[in-house]
N, CA, C and O atoms as a Tinker XYZ file with bonds, in Angstrom:
   356  protein
     1  N   -188.110000  119.019000  -69.375000    73     2
     2  CA  -187.718000  120.286000  -68.791000    64     1     3
     3  C   -187.299000  121.253000  -69.890000    63     2     4     5
     4  O   -186.791000  120.836000  -70.931000    81     3
     5  N   -187.506000  122.509000  -69.662000    73     3     6
     6  CA  -187.258000  123.512000  -70.687000    64     5     7
     7  C   -185.779000  123.796000  -70.896000    63     6     8     9
     8  O   -185.396000  124.274000  -71.963000    81     7
     9  N   -184.939000  123.515000  -69.907000    73     7    10
    10  CA  -183.522000  123.855000  -69.989000    64     9    11
    11  C   -182.688000  122.571000  -69.982000    63    10    12    13
    12  O   -182.205000  122.131000  -68.939000    81    11
    13  N   -182.533000  121.992000  -71.154000    73    11    14
    14  CA  -181.752000  120.762000  -71.270000    64    13    15
    15  C   -180.279000  121.111000  -71.450000    63    14    16    17
    16  O   -179.924000  122.274000  -71.638000    81    15
    17  N   -179.445000  120.110000  -71.392000    73    15    18
    18  CA  -178.010000  120.355000  -71.550000    64    17    19
    19  C   -177.691000  120.850000  -72.955000    63    18    20    21
    20  O   -176.737000  121.605000  -73.142000    81    19
    21  N   -178.475000  120.436000  -73.938000    73    19    22
    22  CA  -178.257000  120.918000  -75.304000    64    21    23
    23  C   -178.551000  122.408000  -75.418000    63    22    24    25
    24  O   -177.834000  123.140000  -76.100000    81    23
    25  N   -179.605000  122.847000  -74.749000    73    23    26
    26  CA  -179.951000  124.267000  -74.775000    64    25    27
    27  C   -178.865000  125.075000  -74.077000    63    26    28    29
    28  O   -178.489000  126.148000  -74.549000    81    27
    29  N   -178.361000  124.569000  -72.961000    73    27    30
    30  CA  -177.288000  125.265000  -72.250000    64    29    31
    31  C   -176.038000  125.362000  -73.110000    63    30    32    33
    32  O   -175.406000  126.417000  -73.175000    81    31
    33  N   -175.674000  124.256000  -73.776000    73    31    34
    34  CA  -174.497000  124.276000  -74.650000    64    33    35
    35  C   -174.655000  125.296000  -75.759000    63    34    36    37
    36  O   -173.708000  125.996000  -76.117000    81    35
    37  N   -175.857000  125.373000  -76.298000    73    35    38
    38  CA  -176.122000  126.329000  -77.372000    64    37    39
    39  C   -175.984000  127.774000  -76.868000    63    38    40    41
    40  O   -175.408000  128.622000  -77.549000    81    39
    41  N   -176.513000  128.041000  -75.683000    73    39    42
    42  CA  -176.429000  129.387000  -75.108000    64    41    43
    43  C   -174.974000  129.762000  -74.848000    63    42    44    45
    44  O   -174.547000  130.866000  -75.183000    81    43
    45  N   -174.211000  128.843000  -74.249000    73    43    46
    46  CA  -172.817000  129.152000  -73.939000    64    45    47
    47  C   -171.958000  129.220000  -75.198000    63    46    48    49
    48  O   -170.987000  129.976000  -75.238000    81    47
    49  N   -172.296000  128.448000  -76.219000    73    47    50
    50  CA  -171.544000  128.524000  -77.467000    64    49    51
    51  C   -171.773000  129.866000  -78.149000    63    50    52    53
    52  O   -170.857000  130.423000  -78.755000    81    51
    53  N   -172.972000  130.378000  -78.053000    73    51    54
    54  CA  -173.298000  131.642000  -78.707000    64    53    55
    55  C   -172.762000  132.843000  -77.932000    63    54    56    57
    56  O   -172.231000  133.777000  -78.534000    81    55
    57  N   -172.892000  132.832000  -76.621000    73    55    58
    58  CA  -172.560000  134.016000  -75.832000    64    57    59
    59  C   -171.264000  133.872000  -75.041000    63    58    60    61
    60  O   -170.639000  134.876000  -74.700000    81    59
    61  N   -170.851000  132.643000  -74.745000    73    59    62
    62  CA  -169.667000  132.434000  -73.932000    64    61    63
    63  C   -168.431000  132.102000  -74.737000    63    62    64    65
    64  O   -167.413000  131.727000  -74.156000    81    63
    65  N   -168.480000  132.224000  -76.041000    73    63    66
    66  CA  -167.396000  131.966000  -76.972000    64    65    67
    67  C   -167.052000  130.483000  -77.121000    63    66    68    69
    68  O   -166.380000  130.109000  -78.082000    81    67
    69  N   -167.494000  129.635000  -76.196000    73    67    70
    70  CA  -167.240000  128.197000  -76.273000    64    69    71
    71  C   -168.281000  127.506000  -75.408000    63    70    72    73
    72  O   -168.664000  128.026000  -74.360000    81    71
    73  N   -168.741000  126.339000  -75.837000    73    71    74
    74  CA  -169.794000  125.661000  -75.071000    64    73    75
    75  C   -169.297000  125.151000  -73.729000    63    74    76    77
    76  O   -170.102000  124.873000  -72.841000    81    75
    77  N   -167.989000  125.023000  -73.565000    73    75    78
    78  CA  -167.442000  124.568000  -72.288000    64    77    79
    79  C   -167.060000  125.726000  -71.373000    63    78    80    81
    80  O   -166.699000  125.502000  -70.217000    81    79
    81  N   -167.130000  126.932000  -71.858000    73    79    82
    82  CA  -166.788000  128.112000  -71.069000    64    81    83
    83  C   -168.038000  128.586000  -70.333000    63    82    84    85
    84  O   -168.638000  129.601000  -70.689000    81    83
    85  N   -168.418000  127.840000  -69.308000    73    83    86
    86  CA  -169.649000  128.154000  -68.583000    64    85    87
    87  C   -169.438000  129.211000  -67.514000    63    86    88    89
    88  O   -170.406000  129.664000  -66.903000    81    87
    89  N   -168.212000  129.611000  -67.277000    73    87    90
    90  CA  -167.940000  130.589000  -66.231000    64    89    91
    91  C   -167.886000  132.015000  -66.716000    63    90    92    93
    92  O   -167.768000  132.933000  -65.905000    81    91
    93  N   -167.968000  132.230000  -68.019000    73    91    94
    94  CA  -167.882000  133.597000  -68.527000    64    93    95
    95  C   -169.109000  134.386000  -68.103000    63    94    96    97
    96  O   -170.218000  133.856000  -68.033000    81    95
    97  N   -168.891000  135.641000  -67.828000    73    95    98
    98  CA  -169.986000  136.499000  -67.374000    64    97    99
    99  C   -171.061000  136.629000  -68.450000    63    98   100   101
   100  O   -172.252000  136.637000  -68.143000    81    99
   101  N   -170.643000  136.731000  -69.705000    73    99   102
   102  CA  -171.618000  136.864000  -70.787000    64   101   103
   103  C   -172.496000  135.626000  -70.897000    63   102   104   105
   104  O   -173.708000  135.735000  -71.083000    81   103
   105  N   -171.890000  134.452000  -70.782000    73   103   106
   106  CA  -172.654000  133.212000  -70.854000    64   105   107
   107  C   -173.639000  133.080000  -69.711000    63   106   108   109
   108  O   -174.778000  132.655000  -69.908000    81   107
   109  N   -173.201000  133.445000  -68.517000    73   107   110
   110  CA  -174.090000  133.361000  -67.360000    64   109   111
   111  C   -175.237000  134.352000  -67.470000    63   110   112   113
   112  O   -176.373000  134.029000  -67.124000    81   111
   113  N   -174.947000  135.564000  -67.951000    73   111   114
   114  CA  -176.011000  136.562000  -68.130000    64   113   115
   115  C   -177.015000  136.060000  -69.162000    63   114   116   117
   116  O   -178.222000  136.223000  -68.982000    81   115
   117  N   -176.531000  135.455000  -70.234000    73   115   118
   118  CA  -177.432000  134.919000  -71.260000    64   117   119
   119  C   -178.298000  133.790000  -70.703000    63   118   120   121
   120  O   -179.487000  133.708000  -71.009000    81   119
   121  N   -177.699000  132.921000  -69.887000    73   119   122
   122  CA  -178.458000  131.832000  -69.278000    64   121   123
   123  C   -179.514000  132.373000  -68.317000    63   122   124   125
   124  O   -180.657000  131.917000  -68.323000    81   123
   125  N   -179.130000  133.341000  -67.498000    73   123   126
   126  CA  -180.094000  133.956000  -66.576000    64   125   127
   127  C   -181.222000  134.625000  -67.352000    63   126   128   129
   128  O   -182.380000  134.545000  -66.944000    81   127
   129  N   -180.905000  135.282000  -68.459000    73   127   130
   130  CA  -181.930000  135.946000  -69.262000    64   129   131
   131  C   -182.900000  134.927000  -69.840000    63   130   132   133
   132  O   -184.107000  135.167000  -69.872000    81   131
   133  N   -182.381000  133.790000  -70.300000    73   131   134
   134  CA  -183.242000  132.726000  -70.817000    64   133   135
   135  C   -184.193000  132.233000  -69.730000    63   134   136   137
   136  O   -185.389000  132.068000  -69.970000    81   135
   137  N   -183.653000  131.999000  -68.532000    73   135   138
   138  CA  -184.480000  131.523000  -67.421000    64   137   139
   139  C   -185.488000  132.582000  -66.974000    63   138   140   141
   140  O   -186.625000  132.252000  -66.638000    81   139
   141  N   -185.075000  133.852000  -66.968000    73   139   142
   142  CA  -185.975000  134.936000  -66.573000    64   141   143
   143  C   -187.143000  135.031000  -67.545000    63   142   144   145
   144  O   -188.289000  135.202000  -67.129000    81   143
   145  N   -186.856000  134.922000  -68.838000    73   143   146
   146  CA  -187.931000  134.977000  -69.834000    64   145   147
   147  C   -188.902000  133.815000  -69.665000    63   146   148   149
   148  O   -190.113000  133.985000  -69.804000    81   147
   149  N   -188.369000  132.640000  -69.366000    73   147   150
   150  CA  -189.239000  131.478000  -69.164000    64   149   151
   151  C   -190.122000  131.661000  -67.934000    63   150   152   153
   152  O   -191.320000  131.384000  -67.984000    81   151
   153  N   -189.537000  132.125000  -66.830000    73   151   154
   154  CA  -190.320000  132.313000  -65.607000    64   153   155
   155  C   -191.348000  133.433000  -65.766000    63   154   156   157
   156  O   -192.427000  133.371000  -65.177000    81   155
   157  N   -191.026000  134.437000  -66.542000    73   155   158
   158  CA  -191.979000  135.522000  -66.790000    64   157   159
   159  C   -193.203000  134.998000  -67.526000    63   158   160   161
   160  O   -194.333000  135.355000  -67.195000    81   159
   161  N   -192.975000  134.146000  -68.531000    73   159   162
   162  CA  -194.097000  133.554000  -69.255000    64   161   163
   163  C   -194.926000  132.661000  -68.339000    63   162   164   165
   164  O   -196.153000  132.633000  -68.435000    81   163
   165  N   -194.256000  131.934000  -67.455000    73   163   166
   166  CA  -194.963000  131.072000  -66.507000    64   165   167
   167  C   -195.839000  131.901000  -65.571000    63   166   168   169
   168  O   -196.974000  131.527000  -65.277000    81   167
   169  N   -195.308000  133.021000  -65.111000    73   167   170
   170  CA  -196.071000  133.854000  -64.176000    64   169   171
   171  C   -197.235000  134.577000  -64.850000    63   170   172   173
   172  O   -198.189000  134.962000  -64.174000    81   171
   173  N   -197.175000  134.764000  -66.146000    73   171   174
   174  CA  -198.314000  135.356000  -66.849000    64   173   175
   175  C   -199.512000  134.405000  -66.836000    63   174   176   177
   176  O   -200.664000  134.840000  -66.806000    81   175
   177  N   -199.224000  133.104000  -66.859000    73   175   178
   178  CA  -200.305000  132.114000  -66.810000    64   177   179
   179  C   -200.711000  131.771000  -65.382000    63   178   180   181
   180  O   -201.885000  131.509000  -65.116000    81   179
   181  N   -199.750000  131.770000  -64.463000    73   179   182
   182  CA  -199.989000  131.356000  -63.078000    64   181   183
   183  C   -199.626000  132.506000  -62.144000    63   182   184   185
   184  O   -198.570000  132.491000  -61.512000    81   183
   185  N   -200.493000  133.486000  -62.063000    73   183   186
   186  CA  -200.164000  134.708000  -61.339000    64   185   187
   187  C   -200.127000  134.534000  -59.828000    63   186   188   189
   188  O   -199.660000  135.434000  -59.129000    81   187
   189  N   -200.597000  133.419000  -59.303000    73   187   190
   190  CA  -200.570000  133.200000  -57.856000    64   189   191
   191  C   -199.403000  132.330000  -57.407000    63   190   192   193
   192  O   -199.338000  131.940000  -56.241000    81   191
   193  N   -198.498000  132.025000  -58.297000    73   191   194
   194  CA  -197.348000  131.187000  -57.971000    64   193   195
   195  C   -196.254000  132.066000  -57.356000    63   194   196   197
   196  O   -195.380000  132.573000  -58.059000    81   195
   197  N   -196.321000  132.232000  -56.054000    73   195   198
   198  CA  -195.450000  133.175000  -55.365000    64   197   199
   199  C   -194.029000  132.634000  -55.205000    63   198   200   201
   200  O   -193.085000  133.419000  -55.119000    81   199
   201  N   -193.858000  131.324000  -55.162000    73   199   202
   202  CA  -192.517000  130.760000  -55.080000    64   201   203
   203  C   -191.730000  131.036000  -56.358000    63   202   204   205
   204  O   -190.541000  131.352000  -56.304000    81   203
   205  N   -192.379000  130.918000  -57.481000    73   203   206
   206  CA  -191.721000  131.225000  -58.749000    64   205   207
   207  C   -191.427000  132.711000  -58.849000    63   206   208   209
   208  O   -190.395000  133.106000  -59.391000    81   207
   209  N   -192.318000  133.529000  -58.335000    73   207   210
   210  CA  -192.093000  134.970000  -58.344000    64   209   211
   211  C   -190.854000  135.325000  -57.517000    63   210   212   213
   212  O   -190.062000  136.187000  -57.899000    81   211
   213  N   -190.706000  134.651000  -56.391000    73   211   214
   214  CA  -189.537000  134.889000  -55.538000    64   213   215
   215  C   -188.256000  134.448000  -56.243000    63   214   216   217
   216  O   -187.237000  135.135000  -56.174000    81   215
   217  N   -188.309000  133.307000  -56.917000    73   215   218
   218  CA  -187.150000  132.828000  -57.668000    64   217   219
   219  C   -186.799000  133.773000  -58.807000    63   218   220   221
   220  O   -185.622000  133.978000  -59.106000    81   219
   221  N   -187.810000  134.344000  -59.439000    73   219   222
   222  CA  -187.588000  135.297000  -60.524000    64   221   223
   223  C   -186.875000  136.536000  -60.012000    63   222   224   225
   224  O   -185.945000  137.025000  -60.652000    81   223
   225  N   -187.299000  137.046000  -58.868000    73   223   226
   226  CA  -186.668000  138.230000  -58.295000    64   225   227
   227  C   -185.200000  137.933000  -57.944000    63   226   228   229
   228  O   -184.328000  138.780000  -58.137000    81   227
   229  N   -184.939000  136.736000  -57.432000    73   227   230
   230  CA  -183.565000  136.348000  -57.106000    64   229   231
   231  C   -182.701000  136.265000  -58.361000    63   230   232   233
   232  O   -181.546000  136.692000  -58.351000    81   231
   233  N   -183.256000  135.717000  -59.439000    73   231   234
   234  CA  -182.512000  135.617000  -60.692000    64   233   235
   235  C   -182.204000  136.985000  -61.277000    63   234   236   237
   236  O   -181.111000  137.215000  -61.796000    81   235
   237  N   -183.166000  137.887000  -61.192000    73   235   238
   238  CA  -182.946000  139.242000  -61.705000    64   237   239
   239  C   -181.831000  139.913000  -60.904000    63   238   240   241
   240  O   -181.008000  140.635000  -61.468000    81   239
   241  N   -181.805000  139.678000  -59.602000    73   239   242
   242  CA  -180.749000  140.241000  -58.765000    64   241   243
   243  C   -179.381000  139.684000  -59.118000    63   242   244   245
   244  O   -178.404000  140.431000  -59.173000    81   243
   245  N   -179.300000  138.376000  -59.359000    73   243   246
   246  CA  -178.033000  137.769000  -59.756000    64   245   247
   247  C   -177.543000  138.337000  -61.082000    63   246   248   249
   248  O   -176.363000  138.646000  -61.247000    81   247
   249  N   -178.480000  138.469000  -62.028000    73   247   250
   250  CA  -178.100000  139.008000  -63.333000    64   249   251
   251  C   -177.627000  140.443000  -63.213000    63   250   252   253
   252  O   -176.675000  140.845000  -63.881000    81   251
   253  N   -178.285000  141.216000  -62.366000    73   251   254
   254  CA  -177.897000  142.619000  -62.167000    64   253   255
   255  C   -176.491000  142.708000  -61.575000    63   254   256   257
   256  O   -175.702000  143.560000  -61.985000    81   255
   257  N   -176.171000  141.834000  -60.613000    73   255   258
   258  CA  -174.835000  141.840000  -60.022000    64   257   259
   259  C   -173.770000  141.482000  -61.059000    63   258   260   261
   260  O   -172.703000  142.094000  -61.093000    81   259
   261  N   -174.062000  140.497000  -61.897000    73   259   262
   262  CA  -173.108000  140.123000  -62.938000    64   261   263
   263  C   -172.919000  141.247000  -63.950000    63   262   264   265
   264  O   -171.802000  141.507000  -64.398000    81   263
   265  N   -174.018000  141.913000  -64.306000    73   263   266
   266  CA  -173.911000  143.020000  -65.248000    64   265   267
   267  C   -173.152000  144.191000  -64.643000    63   266   268   269
   268  O   -172.401000  144.867000  -65.346000    81   267
   269  N   -173.336000  144.441000  -63.354000    73   267   270
   270  CA  -172.580000  145.501000  -62.692000    64   269   271
   271  C   -171.087000  145.175000  -62.689000    63   270   272   273
   272  O   -170.254000  146.050000  -62.923000    81   271
   273  N   -170.759000  143.914000  -62.423000    73   271   274
   274  CA  -169.362000  143.474000  -62.460000    64   273   275
   275  C   -168.785000  143.672000  -63.855000    63   274   276   277
   276  O   -167.680000  144.192000  -64.008000    81   275
   277  N   -169.527000  143.262000  -64.859000    73   275   278
   278  CA  -169.061000  143.367000  -66.236000    64   277   279
   279  C   -168.890000  144.827000  -66.648000    63   278   280   281
   280  O   -167.948000  145.170000  -67.363000    81   279
   281  N   -169.791000  145.673000  -66.199000    73   279   282
   282  CA  -169.716000  147.108000  -66.507000    64   281   283
   283  C   -168.463000  147.722000  -65.883000    63   282   284   285
   284  O   -167.799000  148.564000  -66.488000    81   283
   285  N   -168.157000  147.289000  -64.673000    73   283   286
   286  CA  -166.989000  147.817000  -63.980000    64   285   287
   287  C   -165.693000  147.288000  -64.600000    63   286   288   289
   288  O   -164.706000  148.018000  -64.690000    81   287
   289  N   -165.691000  146.024000  -65.027000    73   287   290
   290  CA  -164.491000  145.389000  -65.550000    64   289   291
   291  C   -164.183000  145.793000  -66.990000    63   290   292   293
   292  O   -163.065000  146.204000  -67.301000    81   291
   293  N   -165.188000  145.673000  -67.870000    73   291   294
   294  CA  -164.961000  145.920000  -69.300000    64   293   295
   295  C   -166.254000  146.448000  -69.915000    63   294   296   297
   296  O   -167.184000  145.686000  -70.179000    81   295
   297  N   -166.301000  147.754000  -70.139000    73   295   298
   298  CA  -167.526000  148.411000  -70.615000    64   297   299
   299  C   -167.902000  147.942000  -72.026000    63   298   300   301
   300  O   -169.086000  147.903000  -72.361000    81   299
   301  N   -166.925000  147.589000  -72.851000    73   299   302
   302  CA  -167.230000  147.142000  -74.216000    64   301   303
   303  C   -167.975000  145.804000  -74.206000    63   302   304   305
   304  O   -168.944000  145.620000  -74.942000    81   303
   305  N   -167.516000  144.877000  -73.367000    73   303   306
   306  CA  -168.204000  143.584000  -73.249000    64   305   307
   307  C   -169.607000  143.776000  -72.685000    63   306   308   309
   308  O   -170.548000  143.103000  -73.105000    81   307
   309  N   -169.744000  144.700000  -71.728000    73   307   310
   310  CA  -171.051000  144.997000  -71.138000    64   309   311
   311  C   -172.015000  145.517000  -72.203000    63   310   312   313
   312  O   -173.148000  145.047000  -72.310000    81   311
   313  N   -171.562000  146.475000  -72.976000    73   311   314
   314  CA  -172.429000  147.052000  -74.019000    64   313   315
   315  C   -172.781000  146.023000  -75.087000    63   314   316   317
   316  O   -173.889000  146.033000  -75.622000    81   315
   317  N   -171.838000  145.138000  -75.396000    73   315   318
   318  CA  -172.099000  144.121000  -76.415000    64   317   319
   319  C   -173.170000  143.132000  -75.944000    63   318   320   321
   320  O   -174.068000  142.782000  -76.711000    81   319
   321  N   -173.081000  142.683000  -74.696000    73   319   322
   322  CA  -174.056000  141.697000  -74.211000    64   321   323
   323  C   -175.427000  142.340000  -74.021000    63   322   324   325
   324  O   -176.448000  141.689000  -74.239000    81   323
   325  N   -175.463000  143.594000  -73.622000    73   323   326
   326  CA  -176.731000  144.313000  -73.468000    64   325   327
   327  C   -177.423000  144.440000  -74.832000    63   326   328   329
   328  O   -178.623000  144.200000  -74.958000    81   327
   329  N   -176.649000  144.818000  -75.835000    73   327   330
   330  CA  -177.234000  144.979000  -77.177000    64   329   331
   331  C   -177.663000  143.635000  -77.748000    63   330   332   333
   332  O   -178.704000  143.536000  -78.397000    81   331
   333  N   -176.867000  142.605000  -77.509000    73   331   334
   334  CA  -177.159000  141.286000  -78.080000    64   333   335
   335  C   -178.417000  140.670000  -77.470000    63   334   336   337
   336  O   -179.223000  140.062000  -78.175000    81   335
   337  N   -178.577000  140.831000  -76.162000    73   335   338
   338  CA  -179.733000  140.242000  -75.486000    64   337   339
   339  C   -180.926000  141.180000  -75.436000    63   338   340   341
   340  O   -182.047000  140.739000  -75.179000    81   339
   341  N   -180.708000  142.449000  -75.673000    73   339   342
   342  CA  -181.820000  143.409000  -75.641000    64   341   343
   343  C   -182.392000  143.584000  -74.241000    63   342   344   345
   344  O   -183.610000  143.623000  -74.072000    81   343
   345  N   -181.529000  143.690000  -73.240000    73   343   346
   346  CA  -181.995000  143.748000  -71.857000    64   345   347
   347  C   -182.471000  145.143000  -71.500000    63   346   348   349
   348  O   -183.635000  145.326000  -71.143000    81   347
   349  N   -181.595000  146.123000  -71.589000    73   347   350
   350  CA  -181.945000  147.487000  -71.208000    64   349   351
   351  C   -182.574000  148.191000  -72.398000    63   350   352   353
   352  O   -182.024000  148.185000  -73.499000    81   351
   353  N   -183.723000  148.794000  -72.171000    73   351   354
   354  CA  -184.427000  149.426000  -73.283000    64   353   355
   355  C   -184.448000  150.924000  -73.136000    63   354   356
   356  O   -185.001000  151.620000  -73.987000    81   355
């Protein structure tokens, strides 16, 4: 599988300040972004996979809600995670 526990620990260590801090908004946004990028690549090869497309749309919605929360709570953290992940262009 593409998302092993080691990959998750690495993502949370880099973006969540600690590999055990899985509840931080930045860590969750980074994890969702990793999964979104993977599903996007999958859909480029398998354009008729509608279940994956539906899951991708749901993930994008979850990430958007978390980013909206982060923007409302702390604009500096929001801007930092946006710049670090390169989400908004």
